[in-house]
LOFI-702344 format. One line per 5 residues: number of its first residue (from 1); their letters; for each residue x, y negated, z of C-alpha. Coordinates in nm, 3 decimals, always signed. Layout:
BEGIN
NUM	a	X:Y:Z; ...
% end
This chain:
BEGIN
1	mievl	+24.512:-14.851:+14.518; +24.700:-15.193:+14.356; +24.627:-15.249:+13.970; +24.978:-15.293:+13.793; +24.971:-15.583:+13.570
6	svtek	+25.120:-15.498:+13.200; +25.238:-15.858:+13.175; +25.331:-16.113:+13.389; +25.124:-16.324:+13.563; +25.307:-16.643:+13.436
11	dldvk	+25.100:-16.585:+13.155; +24.773:-16.805:+13.074; +24.543:-16.498:+12.981; +24.621:-16.328:+13.331; +24.606:-16.654:+13.537
16	lklrk	+24.245:-16.705:+13.358; +24.173:-16.360:+13.451; +24.289:-16.386:+13.785; +24.126:-16.718:+13.828; +24.454:-16.874:+13.971
21	aniav	+24.476:-17.123:+13.668; +24.558:-17.467:+13.790; +24.367:-17.743:+13.605; +24.458:-18.074:+13.508; +24.179:-18.357:+13.399
26	iglgy	+24.306:-18.698:+13.216; +24.082:-18.961:+13.228; +23.852:-19.001:+13.548; +23.574:-19.155:+13.411; +23.243:-19.044:+13.285
31	vglpl	+23.338:-18.716:+13.056; +23.674:-18.645:+13.322; +23.543:-18.684:+13.692; +23.203:-18.427:+13.614; +23.427:-18.197:+13.411
36	avgfa	+23.685:-18.189:+13.703; +23.420:-18.182:+13.981; +23.261:-17.844:+13.823; +23.591:-17.676:+13.778; +23.627:-17.770:+14.142
41	eadiq	+23.276:-17.643:+14.233; +23.406:-17.323:+14.085; +23.651:-17.279:+14.333; +23.968:-17.376:+14.043; +24.235:-17.593:+14.180
46	vtgyd	+24.194:-17.911:+13.989; +24.408:-18.222:+13.974; +24.250:-18.541:+13.778; +24.505:-18.795:+13.676; +24.424:-19.153:+13.600
51	idemr	+24.648:-19.478:+13.499; +24.409:-19.693:+13.721; +24.589:-19.657:+14.088; +24.255:-19.805:+14.230; +24.051:-19.476:+14.095
56	vqein	+24.269:-19.264:+14.185; +24.278:-19.358:+14.554; +23.924:-19.391:+14.582; +23.854:-19.037:+14.412; +24.087:-18.908:+14.737
61	qgrsh	+23.913:-19.080:+14.950; +23.612:-18.907:+14.839; +23.413:-19.203:+14.668; +23.267:-19.166:+14.342; +23.263:-19.463:+14.086
66	ildva	+22.989:-19.274:+13.875; +22.653:-19.202:+13.941; +22.618:-18.837:+13.800; +22.902:-18.817:+14.074; +22.765:-18.794:+14.467
71	nqvlq	+22.992:-18.878:+14.743; +22.852:-18.639:+14.906; +22.964:-18.349:+14.613; +23.310:-18.507:+14.571; +23.400:-18.570:+14.983
76	plvkk	+23.402:-18.183:+15.040; +23.582:-18.056:+14.758; +23.884:-18.369:+14.786; +23.884:-18.232:+15.185; +23.942:-17.898:+15.098
81	gklaa	+24.193:-17.944:+14.883; +24.004:-17.841:+14.537; +24.057:-18.150:+14.361; +24.325:-18.427:+14.399; +24.349:-18.741:+14.206
86	shdfs	+24.673:-18.884:+14.091; +24.874:-19.131:+13.885; +25.189:-18.934:+13.823; +25.165:-18.775:+13.490; +25.463:-18.567:+13.570
91	nlrnd	+25.316:-18.358:+13.813; +25.117:-18.226:+13.464; +25.398:-17.955:+13.426; +25.241:-17.731:+13.742; +24.927:-17.746:+13.532
96	dvifi	+24.789:-17.463:+13.309; +24.535:-17.598:+13.108; +24.516:-17.945:+13.063; +24.200:-18.167:+12.942; +24.223:-18.465:+12.767
101	cvptp	+23.921:-18.722:+12.867; +24.033:-19.036:+12.768; +23.817:-19.343:+12.595; +23.786:-19.383:+12.190; +23.703:-19.713:+12.115
106	ftkak	+23.672:-19.896:+11.817; +23.891:-20.203:+11.724; +23.729:-20.579:+11.562; +23.773:-20.444:+11.240; +23.541:-20.099:+11.336
111	dpdis	+23.876:-19.903:+11.305; +23.898:-19.613:+11.520; +24.144:-19.685:+11.844; +24.296:-19.359:+11.954; +24.569:-19.531:+12.180
116	yiesa	+24.444:-19.371:+12.440; +24.435:-18.986:+12.312; +24.817:-19.080:+12.168; +24.916:-19.179:+12.522; +24.766:-18.886:+12.709
121	aiavs	+24.966:-18.632:+12.450; +25.270:-18.844:+12.474; +25.266:-18.778:+12.865; +25.171:-18.417:+12.818; +25.433:-18.364:+12.576
126	evlrp	+25.723:-18.512:+12.803; +25.628:-18.217:+13.068; +25.519:-17.957:+12.835; +25.624:-17.609:+12.916; +25.522:-17.257:+12.765
131	eqliv	+25.179:-17.101:+12.833; +24.984:-17.429:+12.883; +24.667:-17.499:+12.705; +24.552:-17.840:+12.632; +24.183:-17.905:+12.514
136	lqstt	+24.106:-18.264:+12.357; +23.748:-18.351:+12.476; +23.745:-18.712:+12.337; +23.560:-18.760:+12.087; +23.699:-18.875:+11.746
141	fpgtt	+23.765:-18.816:+11.381; +23.821:-18.475:+11.241; +24.186:-18.424:+11.179; +24.306:-18.594:+11.511; +24.403:-18.266:+11.707
146	meivr	+24.560:-18.116:+11.432; +24.754:-18.438:+11.265; +24.793:-18.641:+11.547; +24.775:-18.473:+11.932; +25.006:-18.136:+11.757
151	pilek	+25.299:-18.351:+11.624; +25.316:-18.530:+11.956; +25.315:-18.213:+12.161; +25.564:-18.069:+11.949; +25.809:-18.320:+12.002
156	sglra	+25.873:-18.134:+12.344; +26.059:-17.881:+12.129; +25.773:-17.626:+12.185; +25.548:-17.505:+11.873; +25.208:-17.515:+11.888
161	gidfy	+25.055:-17.150:+11.862; +25.339:-16.974:+11.961; +25.457:-17.143:+12.287; +25.151:-17.312:+12.411; +24.773:-17.329:+12.301
166	lafsp	+24.573:-17.648:+12.166; +24.175:-17.682:+12.143; +23.936:-17.952:+12.073; +23.628:-17.923:+12.253; +23.361:-18.204:+12.240
171	eridp	+23.227:-18.344:+12.542; +22.852:-18.355:+12.545; +22.807:-18.609:+12.903; +22.470:-18.800:+12.912; +22.499:-19.018:+13.185
176	gnkny	+22.184:-19.031:+13.431; +22.066:-18.695:+13.262; +21.922:-18.503:+13.596; +21.887:-18.165:+13.360; +22.206:-18.111:+13.165
181	saknt	+22.535:-18.126:+13.316; +22.917:-18.040:+13.220; +22.748:-17.733:+13.432; +22.487:-17.636:+13.185; +22.539:-17.808:+12.815
186	pkivg	+22.616:-17.566:+12.575; +22.981:-17.626:+12.455; +23.150:-17.594:+12.134; +23.493:-17.482:+12.103; +23.771:-17.494:+11.828
191	gmdek	+24.113:-17.386:+11.910; +24.375:-17.398:+11.668; +24.391:-17.031:+11.628; +24.224:-16.716:+11.790; +24.461:-16.693:+12.109
196	stkla	+24.351:-17.074:+12.170; +24.015:-17.070:+12.113; +24.000:-16.741:+12.320; +24.169:-16.880:+12.603; +23.929:-17.220:+12.610
201	cevfe	+23.629:-16.970:+12.613; +23.774:-16.846:+12.875; +23.826:-17.159:+13.086; +23.477:-17.265:+13.025; +23.344:-16.950:+13.141
206	flmnk	+23.455:-17.105:+13.503; +23.171:-17.321:+13.419; +22.888:-17.139:+13.287; +22.756:-16.868:+13.120; +22.964:-16.748:+12.829
211	kdihp	+22.630:-16.731:+12.598; +22.637:-17.125:+12.614; +22.972:-17.126:+12.470; +23.007:-17.134:+12.081; +23.327:-17.077:+11.897
216	vsspg	+23.400:-17.245:+11.577; +23.699:-17.173:+11.340; +23.867:-17.472:+11.378; +23.909:-17.806:+11.592; +23.814:-17.992:+11.296
221	vaemc	+23.464:-17.770:+11.320; +23.430:-17.897:+11.659; +23.550:-18.266:+11.591; +23.308:-18.283:+11.314; +23.022:-18.139:+11.526
226	kllen	+23.049:-18.383:+11.736; +23.022:-18.686:+11.479; +22.739:-18.517:+11.319; +22.519:-18.492:+11.665; +22.557:-18.874:+11.698
231	sfrsv	+22.532:-18.983:+11.376; +22.216:-18.814:+11.356; +22.104:-18.997:+11.626; +22.205:-19.324:+11.514; +22.049:-19.313:+11.158
236	nialv	+21.743:-19.213:+11.303; +21.736:-19.478:+11.527; +21.825:-19.717:+11.269; +21.511:-19.540:+11.057; +21.267:-19.629:+11.365
241	nelam	+21.437:-20.002:+11.365; +21.364:-20.091:+11.024; +21.058:-19.948:+11.059; +20.917:-20.175:+11.356; +21.020:-20.457:+11.167
246	lcyrm	+20.797:-20.373:+10.895; +20.548:-20.275:+11.102; +20.589:-20.613:+11.295; +20.510:-20.777:+10.922; +20.219:-20.546:+10.872
251	kldvf	+20.067:-20.639:+11.192; +20.110:-20.277:+11.352; +20.203:-20.148:+11.671; +20.501:-19.914:+11.554; +20.482:-19.746:+11.916
256	evida	+20.154:-19.677:+11.843; +20.256:-19.528:+11.481; +20.550:-19.306:+11.582; +20.322:-19.143:+11.907; +20.076:-19.039:+11.642
261	aatkp	+20.372:-18.895:+11.379; +20.471:-18.723:+11.737; +20.146:-18.504:+11.750; +20.287:-18.328:+11.441; +20.382:-17.959:+11.586
266	fgymp	+20.672:-17.936:+11.339; +20.911:-18.128:+11.118; +20.921:-18.438:+11.327; +21.053:-18.559:+11.617; +21.008:-18.872:+11.801
271	fypgp	+21.294:-19.188:+11.797; +21.206:-19.532:+11.921; +21.264:-19.865:+11.839; +21.508:-20.099:+12.084; +21.721:-20.390:+12.087
276	gvggh	+22.039:-20.215:+11.977; +22.210:-19.934:+12.035; +22.476:-19.908:+12.331; +22.696:-19.666:+12.545; +23.021:-19.510:+12.410
281	cipvd	+22.861:-19.250:+12.146; +22.601:-19.353:+11.868; +22.789:-19.759:+11.848; +23.083:-19.577:+11.773; +23.106:-19.248:+11.636
286	pyyls	+22.964:-19.312:+11.347; +23.271:-19.582:+11.267; +23.470:-19.278:+11.348; +23.342:-19.093:+11.025; +23.329:-19.361:+10.778
291	wkare	+23.665:-19.484:+10.849; +23.816:-19.137:+10.828; +23.584:-19.044:+10.516; +23.767:-19.297:+10.316; +24.083:-19.104:+10.348
296	ynfyt	+23.907:-18.870:+10.108; +23.795:-19.151:+9.886; +23.418:-19.112:+10.010; +23.187:-19.359:+10.103; +22.932:-19.259:+10.412
301	nfiel	+22.674:-19.538:+10.283; +22.407:-19.359:+10.439; +22.553:-19.399:+10.796; +22.766:-19.733:+10.790; +22.419:-19.886:+10.695
306	aaevn	+22.263:-19.729:+10.980; +22.523:-19.849:+11.172; +22.438:-20.227:+11.055; +22.098:-20.198:+11.131; +22.146:-20.096:+11.487
311	qgmpl	+22.427:-20.354:+11.562; +22.216:-20.647:+11.397; +21.931:-20.532:+11.641; +21.996:-20.800:+11.943; +21.999:-21.089:+11.704
316	yainr	+21.691:-20.970:+11.567; +21.549:-20.928:+11.918; +21.657:-21.338:+11.995; +21.504:-21.450:+11.666; +21.188:-21.220:+11.764
321	laeil	+21.204:-21.428:+12.110; +21.270:-21.761:+11.944; +20.970:-21.699:+11.748; +20.751:-21.595:+12.049; +20.852:-21.898:+12.253
326	nfngk	+20.810:-22.130:+11.943; +20.451:-21.988:+11.937; +20.376:-22.126:+12.261; +20.544:-22.452:+12.194; +20.888:-22.403:+12.339
331	airns	+21.265:-22.355:+12.195; +21.518:-22.136:+12.325; +21.743:-22.418:+12.409; +21.651:-22.490:+12.798; +21.425:-22.230:+12.813
336	rilim	+21.432:-22.028:+13.174; +21.451:-21.651:+13.025; +21.502:-21.330:+13.245; +21.649:-21.041:+13.089; +21.532:-20.706:+13.298
341	gvtfk	+21.816:-20.443:+13.225; +22.178:-20.483:+13.126; +22.310:-20.151:+13.127; +22.278:-19.963:+12.780; +22.024:-19.756:+12.930
346	knipd	+21.778:-19.674:+13.192; +21.900:-19.568:+13.571; +22.251:-19.582:+13.569; +22.529:-19.869:+13.621; +22.695:-19.773:+13.261
351	trnsp	+22.719:-20.114:+13.049; +22.936:-19.999:+12.784; +22.851:-20.155:+12.429; +22.498:-20.260:+12.616; +22.259:-20.447:+12.372
356	aieml	+22.133:-20.629:+12.660; +22.440:-20.778:+12.708; +22.492:-20.887:+12.358; +22.146:-21.051:+12.373; +22.269:-21.250:+12.675
361	qille	+22.556:-21.353:+12.534; +22.358:-21.468:+12.230; +22.084:-21.679:+12.450; +22.347:-21.840:+12.643; +22.553:-21.986:+12.297
366	rgadv	+22.161:-22.130:+12.180; +22.148:-22.332:+12.517; +21.896:-22.115:+12.698; +21.909:-22.125:+13.060; +21.963:-21.710:+13.147
371	sytdp	+21.958:-21.518:+13.453; +21.891:-21.112:+13.470; +21.790:-20.881:+13.706; +21.952:-20.502:+13.729; +21.970:-20.322:+14.087
376	fvltl	+22.296:-20.101:+13.918; +22.466:-20.410:+13.817; +22.476:-20.699:+14.090; +22.783:-20.844:+13.932; +22.833:-20.899:+13.548
381	hlges	+23.143:-20.998:+13.370; +23.110:-21.178:+13.069; +23.421:-21.173:+12.820; +23.522:-20.837:+12.944; +23.332:-20.587:+12.726
386	dhpaq	+23.427:-20.317:+12.532; +23.187:-20.424:+12.271; +23.398:-20.650:+12.034; +23.105:-20.892:+11.950; +23.083:-20.950:+12.318
391	nkesh	+23.457:-21.046:+12.380; +23.336:-21.459:+12.459; +23.474:-21.651:+12.731; +23.475:-21.491:+13.018; +23.240:-21.587:+13.327
396	emhsv	+23.052:-21.415:+13.598; +22.717:-21.390:+13.633; +22.555:-21.232:+13.934; +22.201:-21.044:+13.943; +21.877:-21.192:+14.077
401	kided	+21.626:-21.069:+14.310; +21.267:-21.105:+14.141; +20.975:-21.219:+14.296; +20.642:-21.397:+14.225; +20.815:-21.749:+14.241
406	llrtc	+21.087:-21.657:+14.038; +20.855:-21.494:+13.749; +20.619:-21.764:+13.758; +20.904:-22.039:+13.683; +21.039:-21.836:+13.394
411	dcvli	+20.956:-21.950:+13.067; +20.943:-21.582:+12.960; +21.076:-21.234:+13.084; +21.287:-20.996:+12.836; +21.241:-20.631:+12.904
416	avphd	+21.576:-20.509:+12.756; +21.634:-20.206:+12.990; +21.338:-20.047:+13.195; +21.452:-19.902:+13.500; +21.227:-19.676:+13.713
421	rfdlk	+21.322:-19.916:+14.039; +21.128:-20.205:+13.835; +20.773:-20.302:+13.940; +20.648:-20.392:+13.607; +20.296:-20.418:+13.727
426	qvveh	+20.471:-20.745:+13.936; +20.599:-20.849:+13.630; +20.324:-20.840:+13.411; +20.091:-20.970:+13.658; +20.324:-21.265:+13.750
431	sslvf	+20.505:-21.377:+13.421; +20.352:-21.636:+13.169; +20.519:-21.425:+12.876; +20.691:-21.086:+12.874; +20.920:-20.983:+12.549
436	dtvna	+20.915:-20.612:+12.551; +21.151:-20.443:+12.378; +21.144:-20.112:+12.508; +20.749:-20.009:+12.519; +20.811:-20.057:+12.892
441	tgkii	+20.473:-20.208:+12.973; +20.274:-19.988:+12.763; +20.158:-19.736:+12.974; +20.051:-20.024:+13.193; +19.836:-20.242:+13.013
446	grssd	+19.765:-20.023:+12.725; +19.842:-20.178:+12.344; +19.707:-20.517:+12.406; +19.803:-20.818:+12.623; +19.802:-21.209:+12.526
451	kihkl	+20.124:-21.246:+12.740; +20.324:-20.963:+12.621; +20.485:-20.919:+12.276; +20.658:-20.617:+12.156; +20.934:-20.560:+11.940
% end
């Protein structure tokens, strides 16, 4: 017997129940592409949209530009027609659920740059039709969904909550994480009304268990949740970065101190110092929050101070390097420095806001003879970084291959990112001087070595 539906199949909730909803993902980067692949693997029809025509072409050929999506995963989905990429945004009218996963950087003045969100919303508004759900995933300040995206969408003549649905669900992608992905990381969902929240939760049920989907009362709560998560990390990293500076003056090993504190089974979790914070979230999100707070005559001094400490770590690290070289009878100028790793974290090719690149720039400006090695970044285009402080004169560098001769001829090896592919035993054995900013050598040589210096 065929079930007779009481409502038309044009209604979004019915399409979701029948798994006939088409999904669109705007922005096929580190957030959007894994999301699109996740839905396609769940046997949902997905179209990804991007303004980068080369990226669109590569994806349609089954070639992924990010490490978290393997070609052998992408290719079958493209071949079966479950996932396609396009730069023709007029086709959005054919999609039922539209995710906006575009970048949200900051300006040189540390103000939010939501121009990508606005452009995506305009593209959607031009083809918006009834019974579509729009879900913003880009990290942004509280109020973006309702105060900026909603008015743009309503320029179509349609009304949010009546003709179409709107929600915010923050991305929680951790590039390179082998344990958590778009399919098993708990999702926060905040719709503009009860129906929008319900529909957005149903969409995410295609990806994950219902128990991992956490609805909240509004888009604002979901937007603030994301900023809290990353401000929490920023503040705690800043705390241990300051502690590292103090421990150096007190001739204490900050990493030993942290490891000792980590033996406490309650009320403490370890964070570790380093030459700065990178990626899209931690260097950016606190500034989004502090910028929005000023609208309410509120100043997030604590959060801004943490961001200031973290932003100053690359310069602090280079000043420490200058001190180390000086004690060994050398100046930074004309010293041969090898930087190991230029990504923002280990085992990924992502260089966004990388503190290693900022350190490299500072060394070049001080006249050092700098080279770098990174198996994930074979060519580095300086001056083209997302980090405002790195927008210097543009030139190209290439990763060098580590061998014993290179290590012996370097005045110092600076370990910035401890990729697993690095042979740190070789580095320690054949280098005359090592500046280990991330305690990568700690497990190899213990806590004492004349040639190894820590942050």
